[in-house]
C-alpha positions as CSV (number, residue, x, y, z in Angstrom):
1,L,-0.2,-0.1,0.0
2,A,2.8,2.4,0.6
3,P,2.9,3.6,-2.9
4,H,-0.8,4.8,-2.9
5,C,-0.9,6.3,0.7
6,E,0.6,6.7,3.9
7,I,0.8,3.8,6.2
8,F,0.6,4.3,10.2
9,T,1.2,1.3,12.3
10,T,1.3,0.0,15.7
11,A,4.4,-1.0,17.8
12,A,3.5,-4.5,17.5
13,V,3.0,-4.2,13.7
14,E,6.3,-2.5,13.8
15,N,7.7,-5.2,15.6
16,L,6.6,-7.7,13.0
17,L,9.2,-6.3,10.3
18,Y,13.0,-7.4,10.7
19,Q,14.9,-4.2,11.4
20,P,18.2,-5.2,12.5
21,V,20.4,-2.8,14.7
22,R,23.2,-3.9,12.5
23,P,23.1,-4.9,9.2
24,P,24.2,-8.4,8.2
25,K,28.2,-8.9,7.3
26,V,30.0,-11.2,5.2
27,A,33.4,-11.0,6.3
28,I,36.2,-12.9,3.8
29,E,39.6,-13.2,5.1
30,L,42.7,-15.3,3.2
31,N,44.0,-17.6,5.3
32,N,48.1,-18.0,4.1
33,Q,49.0,-20.8,6.3
34,S,46.0,-23.0,4.9
35,R,45.6,-21.4,1.6
36,L,41.9,-21.1,2.2
37,L,39.2,-18.6,2.3
38,D,38.0,-18.1,6.0
39,V,34.1,-17.0,5.6
40,T,31.9,-15.6,8.7
41,F,28.6,-14.6,8.4
42,S,27.2,-12.3,11.2
43,T,23.2,-12.1,10.8
44,D,21.8,-11.3,14.4
45,E,18.3,-12.0,14.3
46,I,18.8,-14.3,11.1
47,S,19.7,-18.1,12.1
48,M,21.6,-20.1,9.0
49,D,18.5,-22.0,8.6
50,D,16.9,-18.8,8.0
51,L,19.3,-18.1,5.6
52,K,19.0,-21.3,3.5
53,Q,15.2,-20.7,3.2
54,M,15.7,-17.0,2.2
55,V,18.0,-18.5,-0.7
56,R,15.5,-20.9,-2.1
57,Q,12.7,-18.2,-1.7
58,I,14.4,-15.7,-3.6
59,A,15.4,-18.4,-6.6
60,A,11.9,-19.3,-6.5
61,N,10.9,-15.2,-6.8
62,K,9.2,-14.4,-3.7
63,S,9.5,-11.2,-2.2
64,Y,9.2,-12.0,2.0
65,H,10.1,-14.5,4.0
66,R,9.2,-15.0,7.7
67,L,12.0,-15.8,10.0
68,S,12.0,-18.5,13.1
69,N,11.1,-16.0,15.3
70,G,8.3,-14.6,13.5
71,K,9.5,-11.7,12.0
72,I,9.2,-10.6,8.4
73,V,12.3,-10.3,6.3
74,N,11.8,-8.1,2.8
75,L,14.0,-10.2,0.7
76,R,14.0,-7.0,-1.5
77,Q,15.7,-5.3,0.6
78,K,19.2,-4.0,-0.1
79,E,21.5,-5.8,2.3
80,I,19.2,-8.8,2.6
81,K,19.8,-9.4,-1.3
82,E,23.5,-8.7,-1.1
83,L,23.6,-11.5,1.9
84,T,21.8,-14.0,-0.1
85,D,23.7,-13.2,-3.6
86,A,27.2,-13.6,-1.4
87,V,25.7,-17.2,-0.6
88,V,24.9,-17.9,-4.0
89,Q,28.2,-16.5,-5.3
90,L,30.2,-18.4,-3.0
91,D,28.7,-21.6,-4.7
92,V,28.3,-23.6,-1.0
93,P,25.7,-26.5,-1.3
94,L,22.9,-24.7,1.4
95,K,23.2,-28.2,3.0
96,D,26.7,-27.4,3.9
97,L,26.4,-23.9,5.0
98,K,27.6,-22.6,8.1
99,K,28.4,-19.3,10.4
100,E,31.9,-20.3,10.1
101,M,33.5,-22.1,7.0
102,S,36.6,-22.2,5.3
103,L,36.7,-22.7,1.4
104,P,39.0,-23.3,-1.6
105,L,40.3,-20.3,-2.6
106,Y,39.3,-20.3,-6.3
107,K,35.8,-19.3,-4.7
108,A,37.0,-16.1,-4.0
109,F,36.5,-14.7,-7.6
110,G,32.3,-15.2,-7.8
111,V,32.0,-12.7,-5.0
112,D,31.2,-9.2,-5.8
113,T,33.6,-7.2,-3.5
114,D,31.3,-4.1,-4.4
115,A,28.3,-5.3,-2.0
116,G,28.4,-3.0,1.1
117,I,27.8,-6.0,3.4
118,V,31.1,-8.0,2.0
119,H,34.3,-7.1,4.0
120,Q,37.3,-8.2,2.9
121,D,40.9,-8.6,4.3
122,E,44.2,-6.8,2.6
123,D,45.4,-10.3,1.4
124,F,42.1,-11.1,0.2
125,M,42.0,-8.1,-2.4
126,T,45.8,-8.9,-3.4
127,L,44.5,-12.2,-4.7
128,I,41.8,-10.8,-6.7
129,N,43.8,-7.8,-8.2
130,R,46.6,-10.0,-8.8
131,M,44.6,-12.5,-10.9
132,E,42.2,-10.2,-12.7
133,K,45.4,-7.6,-13.9
134,P,48.5,-9.8,-14.1
135,E,50.0,-7.2,-16.0
136,K,50.5,-5.1,-13.0
137,I,52.0,-8.4,-11.0
138,D,55.4,-7.8,-9.4
139,F,57.4,-10.7,-10.6
140,D,60.9,-10.5,-11.8
141,L,61.6,-11.9,-15.2
142,P,64.4,-14.7,-15.3
143,E,67.8,-13.2,-15.7
144,D,69.2,-16.2,-18.0
145,L,66.3,-16.4,-20.7
146,M,68.0,-16.2,-23.8
147,A,65.1,-14.1,-25.5
148,T,63.4,-10.7,-25.2
149,L,59.6,-11.2,-24.2
150,R,57.0,-9.1,-25.8
151,P,54.5,-7.3,-23.2
152,Y,51.8,-9.4,-23.8
153,Q,54.4,-12.4,-22.9
154,E,55.3,-11.1,-20.1
155,T,51.8,-10.3,-19.0
156,G,51.6,-14.3,-19.6
157,Y,54.7,-15.0,-17.5
158,K,53.5,-12.8,-14.8
159,W,50.0,-14.6,-14.8
160,L,51.4,-17.9,-14.5
161,K,53.6,-16.7,-11.9
162,G,50.3,-15.6,-10.1
163,L,48.8,-18.8,-10.3
164,D,51.6,-21.0,-9.2
165,H,51.7,-18.8,-6.0
166,Y,48.3,-19.4,-5.2
167,G,48.3,-22.9,-6.3
168,F,45.7,-22.4,-8.7
169,G,45.5,-24.4,-12.3
170,G,44.8,-22.4,-15.2
171,I,44.4,-22.4,-19.1
172,L,46.6,-20.5,-21.1
173,A,44.4,-19.8,-24.2
174,D,46.3,-17.6,-26.4
175,D,45.8,-17.6,-30.2
176,M,48.2,-20.2,-32.2
177,G,51.5,-18.6,-32.9
178,L,52.1,-16.1,-29.8
179,G,54.6,-18.4,-28.2
180,K,52.6,-20.5,-25.4
181,T,56.1,-22.4,-25.5
182,L,58.5,-19.7,-24.4
183,Q,55.8,-18.0,-21.7
184,V,56.1,-21.6,-20.1
185,I,59.8,-21.9,-20.3
186,S,59.9,-18.5,-19.1
187,F,57.8,-19.3,-16.0
188,I,59.6,-22.6,-15.1
189,A,63.4,-20.3,-15.4
190,G,61.6,-17.9,-13.3
191,S,60.2,-20.4,-10.6
192,L,63.1,-23.1,-10.6
193,G,65.0,-22.7,-6.7
194,E,61.4,-21.8,-5.6
195,G,59.4,-23.9,-3.1
196,D,59.8,-27.5,-2.8
197,G,62.1,-28.3,-5.8
198,K,59.7,-31.0,-7.1
199,P,60.5,-31.5,-11.0
200,Y,58.1,-30.1,-13.3
201,L,56.1,-32.1,-15.9
202,V,55.5,-31.4,-19.3
203,V,53.1,-33.8,-21.3
204,C,52.2,-32.8,-25.2
205,P,51.3,-34.5,-28.2
206,S,54.0,-37.0,-29.6
207,S,54.8,-34.9,-32.7
208,V,56.3,-31.9,-30.5
209,L,58.3,-34.1,-28.2
210,Y,61.6,-32.8,-29.6
211,N,60.4,-29.5,-30.2
212,W,59.8,-29.0,-26.4
213,Q,63.7,-30.2,-25.8
214,K,64.7,-27.9,-28.5
215,E,63.2,-24.7,-27.3
216,F,64.4,-25.8,-23.6
217,K,68.0,-25.6,-25.0
218,Q,67.5,-22.3,-27.0
219,F,65.4,-20.1,-24.6
220,A,67.0,-21.7,-21.6
221,P,70.3,-23.9,-22.2
222,G,70.6,-23.7,-18.3
223,I,67.9,-26.2,-17.2
224,R,68.5,-29.7,-18.0
225,T,65.4,-31.8,-19.3
226,Q,64.7,-35.4,-19.6
227,L,62.7,-36.7,-22.5
228,I,60.9,-39.9,-21.2
229,T,60.4,-42.0,-24.6
230,G,61.3,-45.1,-26.0
231,T,60.4,-48.7,-25.0
232,K,58.8,-49.1,-21.7
233,S,62.4,-50.1,-20.0
234,E,63.9,-47.3,-21.4
235,R,61.3,-45.0,-20.3
236,S,61.7,-46.7,-16.7
237,D,65.4,-45.9,-17.2
238,C,64.7,-42.3,-18.0
239,V,62.3,-41.8,-15.1
240,T,65.3,-43.3,-12.6
241,T,67.7,-41.1,-14.2
242,A,65.5,-37.8,-13.8
243,I,64.9,-38.7,-10.1
244,A,68.6,-39.7,-9.6
245,E,70.2,-36.7,-11.0
246,N,67.6,-34.2,-9.6
247,I,66.7,-33.1,-13.7
248,P,64.1,-30.3,-12.9
249,V,62.2,-30.7,-16.2
250,W,60.4,-34.2,-17.9
251,I,59.0,-34.3,-20.9
252,T,56.8,-36.9,-22.2
253,S,53.8,-37.4,-24.4
254,Y,50.2,-38.5,-23.7
255,P,50.2,-41.7,-25.9
256,L,53.1,-42.6,-23.3
257,L,51.7,-40.9,-19.9
258,Q,48.6,-43.3,-20.1
259,R,51.1,-46.6,-20.4
260,D,53.6,-45.2,-17.5
261,E,50.8,-44.5,-14.8
262,D,52.7,-47.1,-12.8
263,L,56.2,-45.1,-13.3
264,Y,54.5,-41.7,-11.9
265,E,52.6,-43.3,-8.9
266,G,54.4,-41.7,-6.3
267,Q,56.0,-38.9,-7.9
268,S,55.0,-35.5,-6.8
269,F,55.4,-32.6,-9.5
270,R,55.6,-28.8,-8.8
271,T,53.8,-28.2,-12.2
272,V,52.4,-30.3,-15.0
273,I,52.2,-28.5,-18.3
274,L,49.6,-30.0,-20.8
275,D,50.4,-28.7,-24.0
276,E,47.5,-28.9,-26.7
277,A,45.2,-29.6,-24.1
278,Q,42.4,-30.5,-26.2
279,S,44.0,-33.9,-26.3
280,V,42.4,-34.1,-22.5
281,K,39.3,-32.7,-23.7
282,N,37.6,-36.5,-23.8
283,A,36.3,-37.2,-19.9
284,T,36.2,-40.8,-20.6
285,A,39.6,-41.4,-22.5
286,K,42.2,-43.0,-20.7
287,T,44.6,-40.1,-21.4
288,T,42.4,-37.6,-19.4
289,K,42.3,-40.1,-16.7
290,A,45.8,-40.4,-16.5
291,A,46.4,-36.7,-16.6
292,S,43.9,-36.3,-13.6
293,A,45.7,-38.9,-11.5
294,L,49.1,-37.0,-11.6
295,N,50.3,-35.6,-8.4
296,A,51.3,-32.0,-8.8
297,N,50.9,-28.5,-6.7
298,N,48.9,-27.0,-9.7
299,K,48.6,-28.2,-13.7
300,I,48.4,-25.8,-16.6
301,A,46.5,-26.2,-20.0
302,L,47.8,-24.8,-23.0
303,S,45.7,-25.1,-25.6
304,G,44.5,-22.3,-28.6
305,T,41.3,-24.3,-29.1
306,P,40.2,-25.4,-25.5
307,I,36.8,-25.6,-27.0
308,E,36.8,-27.2,-30.3
309,N,33.2,-28.9,-30.7
310,A,31.3,-28.1,-27.0
311,L,31.2,-26.4,-23.9
312,S,31.7,-29.9,-22.2
313,E,35.0,-29.7,-23.3
314,L,35.8,-27.0,-21.2
315,Y,34.5,-28.8,-18.2
316,T,37.1,-31.9,-19.0
317,I,39.9,-29.4,-18.8
318,F,38.9,-27.6,-15.6
319,S,38.3,-30.7,-13.7
320,I,41.8,-31.7,-14.6
321,A,43.4,-27.8,-14.3
322,Q,41.2,-26.7,-11.3
323,P,39.3,-29.6,-10.0
324,G,35.9,-28.1,-8.1
325,L,35.6,-25.2,-10.5
326,F,32.5,-25.9,-11.9
327,G,30.7,-28.4,-9.2
328,T,29.6,-31.7,-10.8
329,R,29.1,-32.3,-14.9
330,T,25.1,-31.5,-14.1
331,D,25.5,-28.5,-12.4
332,F,27.9,-27.5,-15.5
333,K,25.0,-28.3,-18.2
334,K,22.4,-26.0,-16.0
335,M,24.8,-23.2,-16.0
336,E,24.3,-20.1,-18.5
337,P,27.4,-19.4,-21.0
338,A,27.5,-15.7,-18.8
339,Q,28.0,-17.8,-15.6
340,I,30.5,-20.1,-17.0
341,A,32.1,-16.7,-18.2
342,K,32.5,-15.2,-15.0
343,K,33.8,-18.4,-13.2
344,V,36.6,-19.3,-15.8
345,K,37.8,-15.4,-16.2
346,P,40.5,-15.6,-13.8
347,F,41.8,-19.0,-15.0
348,I,41.9,-18.5,-18.9
349,L,44.5,-16.0,-20.6
350,R,43.3,-15.9,-23.9
351,R,45.1,-12.8,-26.2
352,L,44.2,-13.0,-30.0
353,K,47.4,-11.7,-32.7
354,A,45.2,-9.1,-33.8
355,D,45.3,-7.5,-30.8
356,V,48.7,-8.2,-29.7
357,L,50.8,-8.2,-32.9
358,K,50.2,-5.1,-34.5
359,D,53.5,-5.5,-36.5
360,L,52.8,-8.9,-37.8
361,P,51.9,-8.9,-41.5
362,P,48.1,-9.4,-42.8
363,K,46.9,-12.6,-43.4
364,I,44.8,-12.3,-46.8
365,E,42.3,-15.2,-47.0
366,S,40.1,-15.9,-50.4
367,I,38.2,-18.8,-51.6
368,S,38.8,-20.6,-55.0
369,Y,35.3,-21.8,-56.3
370,I,36.1,-24.6,-58.7
371,E,34.1,-26.5,-61.1
372,M,34.0,-30.0,-61.0
373,T,34.7,-32.1,-64.7
374,E,31.5,-33.3,-65.7
375,K,32.4,-37.2,-64.7
376,Q,32.9,-35.8,-61.2
377,K,29.5,-33.9,-61.3
378,T,28.2,-37.3,-62.2
379,V,29.6,-39.3,-59.3
380,Y,29.0,-36.6,-56.9
381,L,25.0,-36.5,-57.5
382,S,25.0,-40.0,-57.8
383,Q,26.7,-40.5,-54.4
384,L,24.3,-37.0,-53.1
385,Q,21.2,-38.5,-54.4
386,L,22.2,-42.0,-52.3
387,M,22.8,-39.9,-49.1
388,R,19.7,-38.1,-49.1
389,Q,17.7,-41.3,-49.6
390,E,19.4,-43.0,-46.9
391,T,18.9,-39.9,-44.5
392,K,15.3,-39.4,-45.3
393,E,14.5,-43.3,-44.1
394,M,16.7,-42.5,-41.0
395,L,14.6,-39.5,-40.2
396,D,11.5,-41.3,-41.0
397,A,12.6,-44.2,-38.8
398,D,14.0,-41.8,-36.0
399,T,17.2,-43.6,-36.2
400,L,19.7,-40.6,-37.0
401,N,21.3,-41.1,-33.8
402,E,22.0,-44.7,-34.1
403,N,23.4,-44.1,-37.6
404,R,26.0,-41.0,-36.8
405,I,29.1,-43.3,-38.0
406,K,27.2,-44.1,-41.1
407,I,26.3,-40.7,-41.8
408,L,29.9,-39.4,-41.3
409,A,31.1,-42.3,-43.7
410,G,28.6,-40.8,-46.1
411,L,29.5,-37.0,-46.0
412,T,33.0,-37.9,-45.9
413,R,32.7,-39.9,-49.3
414,L,31.0,-36.7,-50.7
415,R,33.8,-34.7,-49.7
416,Q,36.4,-37.0,-51.2
417,I,34.7,-36.7,-54.7
418,C,35.0,-33.1,-54.4
419,C,38.7,-33.7,-53.9
420,D,39.0,-36.5,-56.6
421,P,36.7,-39.6,-57.2
422,A,39.8,-41.6,-57.5
423,L,39.9,-41.5,-53.9
424,I,36.7,-44.0,-53.7
425,L,36.7,-45.4,-57.2
426,P,39.9,-47.0,-57.8
427,D,39.3,-47.1,-61.8
428,Y,38.0,-44.1,-62.0
429,N,39.5,-41.2,-64.8
430,G,37.1,-38.9,-65.3
431,G,39.5,-36.0,-63.8
432,S,39.1,-33.5,-61.0
433,G,38.7,-29.9,-61.5
434,K,40.3,-29.1,-58.1
435,L,43.2,-31.1,-58.7
436,D,43.2,-29.3,-62.3
437,R,43.5,-26.0,-60.7
438,L,46.0,-27.0,-58.1
439,M,48.6,-27.8,-60.3
440,E,47.6,-24.6,-62.1
441,Y,47.9,-22.5,-59.0
442,L,51.0,-24.3,-58.0
443,A,52.9,-23.2,-61.0
444,E,51.7,-19.5,-60.8
445,A,53.2,-19.6,-57.4
446,K,56.3,-21.1,-58.3
447,E,56.7,-18.2,-61.2
448,N,55.6,-15.7,-58.7
449,G,58.2,-16.9,-56.4
450,R,55.6,-17.9,-53.8
451,R,56.5,-20.3,-50.9
452,V,53.7,-23.0,-50.5
453,V,52.2,-25.2,-47.7
454,L,49.6,-27.0,-48.7
455,F,47.3,-28.9,-46.4
456,S,44.8,-32.0,-47.0
457,Q,43.0,-33.9,-44.4
458,F,43.2,-37.3,-47.0
459,T,46.8,-38.9,-47.1
460,Q,45.4,-40.8,-50.3
461,M,45.0,-37.2,-51.5
462,L,48.6,-35.9,-50.8
463,A,49.6,-39.2,-52.5
464,I,47.8,-38.3,-55.8
465,I,49.0,-34.5,-55.9
466,R,52.7,-36.2,-55.1
467,E,52.2,-38.3,-58.3
468,K,51.3,-35.4,-60.2
469,L,54.4,-33.3,-58.7
470,D,56.8,-36.3,-59.2
471,A,55.7,-36.8,-62.9
472,V,56.2,-32.8,-63.7
473,G,60.1,-32.9,-61.6
474,E,58.7,-30.6,-58.8
475,A,60.6,-30.9,-55.4
476,Y,58.9,-30.6,-52.1
477,F,58.7,-31.9,-48.7
478,Y,56.0,-34.5,-47.4
479,L,55.0,-34.7,-43.9
480,D,52.0,-36.9,-42.6
481,G,51.2,-39.3,-39.0
482,Q,53.8,-41.8,-40.3
483,T,56.8,-38.9,-40.3
484,P,59.0,-39.7,-37.3
485,N,59.0,-37.0,-34.8
486,Q,62.8,-36.3,-35.2
487,D,62.3,-35.7,-38.9
488,R,59.4,-33.2,-38.6
489,L,62.1,-30.8,-36.8
490,T,64.4,-31.5,-39.5
491,L,62.1,-31.0,-42.4
492,T,60.6,-27.9,-40.8
493,T,63.7,-26.2,-40.3
494,R,65.1,-26.9,-43.7
495,F,61.9,-25.6,-45.5
496,N,62.3,-22.5,-43.4
497,E,65.7,-22.1,-44.3
498,G,64.5,-21.7,-47.9
499,E,65.2,-25.4,-49.3
500,K,62.5,-26.3,-51.7
501,D,59.2,-24.1,-52.1
502,L,56.8,-26.8,-51.5
503,F,55.6,-28.7,-48.1
504,L,52.7,-31.2,-48.5
505,I,51.4,-32.0,-44.7
506,S,48.0,-34.1,-43.6
507,L,45.8,-31.5,-42.0
508,K,45.8,-33.8,-38.7
509,A,49.6,-34.3,-38.6
510,G,50.5,-30.5,-39.4
511,G,47.7,-28.7,-37.2
512,T,50.0,-29.0,-34.0
513,G,53.8,-27.7,-33.0
514,L,54.9,-26.8,-36.5
515,N,56.8,-23.6,-37.1
516,L,56.4,-22.8,-40.8
517,T,57.5,-19.0,-41.0
518,G,59.3,-19.7,-44.3
519,G,55.9,-19.8,-46.4
520,D,54.0,-17.1,-47.2
521,T,51.0,-19.1,-49.1
522,V,48.8,-21.8,-47.7
523,I,46.2,-23.6,-49.5
524,L,43.9,-25.7,-48.1
525,Y,43.0,-28.1,-50.3
526,D,39.7,-29.5,-48.4
527,S,37.3,-28.2,-46.2
528,W,37.3,-29.3,-42.4
529,W,34.3,-29.1,-40.2
530,N,35.8,-27.1,-37.4
531,P,37.3,-23.5,-38.4
532,A,39.1,-23.8,-35.3
533,V,41.2,-26.8,-36.6
534,E,41.9,-25.0,-39.9
535,S,42.7,-21.8,-38.1
536,Q,45.7,-24.1,-36.3
537,A,46.8,-25.2,-39.4
538,T,46.9,-21.5,-41.3
539,D,48.7,-20.3,-38.0
540,R,51.6,-22.8,-38.6
541,V,52.6,-20.2,-40.9
542,H,51.1,-16.9,-40.0
543,R,52.3,-16.7,-36.5
544,F,55.3,-14.6,-34.5
545,G,58.6,-14.5,-36.3
546,Q,56.6,-14.1,-40.0
547,K,57.8,-11.3,-42.1
548,Q,55.7,-11.7,-45.1
549,V,52.1,-11.2,-46.1
550,V,50.6,-14.6,-45.8
551,Q,47.8,-15.7,-48.4
552,V,45.3,-18.4,-47.3
553,V,43.2,-20.1,-50.2
554,R,40.3,-22.6,-49.5
555,M,39.6,-24.7,-53.0
556,I,36.0,-25.2,-52.7
557,A,34.1,-27.1,-55.6
558,T,31.3,-25.3,-56.3
559,G,27.5,-26.6,-55.6
560,T,28.7,-29.3,-53.2
561,I,28.8,-30.1,-49.7
562,E,32.1,-28.0,-49.4
563,E,30.2,-24.6,-49.9
564,R,27.5,-25.5,-47.2
565,I,30.5,-26.9,-45.0
566,N,32.0,-23.4,-45.6
567,E,28.3,-21.5,-44.8
568,L,27.9,-23.8,-41.4
569,Q,31.4,-22.8,-40.4
570,E,30.4,-19.1,-40.5
571,Q,27.4,-19.8,-38.4
572,K,29.4,-22.2,-35.7
573,R,32.4,-19.3,-35.6
574,E,30.5,-17.3,-33.0
575,M,28.8,-20.5,-30.8
576,I,31.5,-20.4,-27.8
577,D,32.7,-16.6,-28.1
578,S,30.2,-15.6,-25.0
579,V,32.7,-18.1,-22.9
580,I,36.2,-17.8,-24.7
581,Q,37.0,-16.8,-28.2
582,A,37.2,-20.5,-29.9
583,G,34.6,-22.0,-31.9
584,G,33.7,-24.7,-34.3
585,Q,32.1,-27.7,-34.2
586,S,32.4,-31.5,-35.2
587,V,29.9,-33.8,-37.0
588,T,29.1,-35.8,-34.4
589,S,27.2,-33.0,-32.6
590,L,25.6,-32.0,-36.1
591,T,22.0,-31.2,-35.6
592,K,19.2,-32.5,-37.9
593,E,18.9,-29.0,-39.2
594,E,22.4,-28.5,-40.0
595,L,22.6,-32.2,-41.5
596,M,19.5,-31.4,-44.1
597,Q,21.0,-28.1,-44.8
598,L,24.6,-30.0,-45.5
599,L,22.5,-32.3,-47.9
600,E,20.6,-29.3,-49.5
601,M,17.6,-31.5,-48.2
């Protein structure tokens, strides 16, 4: 009634209304001994049971609550709203809510420190400021580092030091080509000699095992490293040597990690570095479980694409790097993107090349639309008609989900026909419009002094291209998943030093761990579902150290599934930007509508 008239009440009515002598207060202090947050609620007449009920009532959109002493609380009142908000922000299950609690440090970042009822000590505010403004952290750079860090790399170094100081894990999610490896080596160089003297463990894809050792020798030659590789007995000897000689940095690969859980049992690390951490995005994979089982003060994930296909991958990586941040997987699924973004903000550092490398030459992207040959079109349309019919039958029978593998195989055949029908028809001799255009393009590139890196997802397609190149006496380097790890480094070094002007690489093998700044032109021969994977490939060339303008050419067969994939990529590119700038979608999570769009049904 108050908005409409003046209200007069008796003392008895006044006494029914909750009007505290002292407003409620939430005191938060950082306990440096236990490395926990000490939280104390001062709420006078509001008991803990009342507070739990009030949180539930607000969630149910109620405006008032009757306390156990009979008084009525206005839940919209500023101090009361701040009090219940603080309970929600601390993310404590209501059944565990107590007047005095000790909580993990990572809970600090959800709290609204501007709320009038929240009182923090100086150490708590230092923690918040350090993690939210890493560029202002006062950690000295290591003196013996053989590299000059750019300002954004210095910030990354300080951010890693800040995480380590408080025992946090996190994800260094810089764009590809911004020197995540160098920032980590700087962090390790700047932390040796501090703390407990435990070793650091780097876990990476097999393909970059030797790269890590080479970069340690280049940037921090004073730090001894131990590769843990070879046969099982050799790896056991490597671990024994590393322990006996007190070697500070151990380097192993994901495939070996899952086979060597017994070697790491009982071994404790200062920090575990998970390079290309999308390798542990699958919660049920043995590799993910092996990485989770490692005992370390903290774990740092490195990934330019921490979300390749779905937000659940972010949950899995954080379940290793900062366990407990999201609660259960069920809790995570219920969270809005904005809520997830707020939780991860202090624990993800993400910079884009466009923002921090102002002097990096531009990347010019273009699409080359190519007509298929007549015979190629006939094969394509025949396969497309078959796919449409099969998909219609699955839709009618509601068996789409059970047939995902079959659908993927059919879509892959369509993509292969766009490249060259010989990939699926051994006796085919009707030519490929795309292959013909490629040979013309490579001849033009040679005349113009361009140095080309060509990616294809299909190694059989690369074999066909190699035959064509061999027939005309064209020199090239070649790399796929079968190339030994030691040779990868040799081949890329030779290419970057100017030997041969063409490098053929399978998309999967070349998407990570390569530096190909000696090239200036990237050709993506076939389209991939996920733009993040294509970006990883192009950023092998367009990265820190590149001096030339980089041309990226996507070859797309006109009027085919490749055009639809390109459209779908554009739609998906912003899918996860609300949480972290990354993107993409895998075929396994295509919706029914997207599948029909691909098949033009």
